[in-house]
C-alpha angles and dihedrals in degrees: 000000000000101000121121141144123263126226088270091054097251119135117243140171119244090243089052093242120148116291095216099136132052137163104195116171115247115276095018115148104244099176131082128031104331145147126211129229133183122251099216093198095067105007095243125132122244129195128233130187091209103078091175093068112123108232135158116283134232121217127196114240124188110187119219125212091265096040110051123169091247090056091051095048096049 
């Protein structure tokens, strides 16, 4: 999902935008060299030491007035 730790251990997004929100599951290790992935069953974030794992991706979508999510789904 584009979140990982830096060499200094701080979390960052792959596009280098501010990491001001997180939704880590309770008891997740959030220190060390890690990547985050989304648990689709409950919406929480989990951590994984293997950042080369191939998992599904999440893309940001901002609907416009002419292009609402309902119009795209139907």
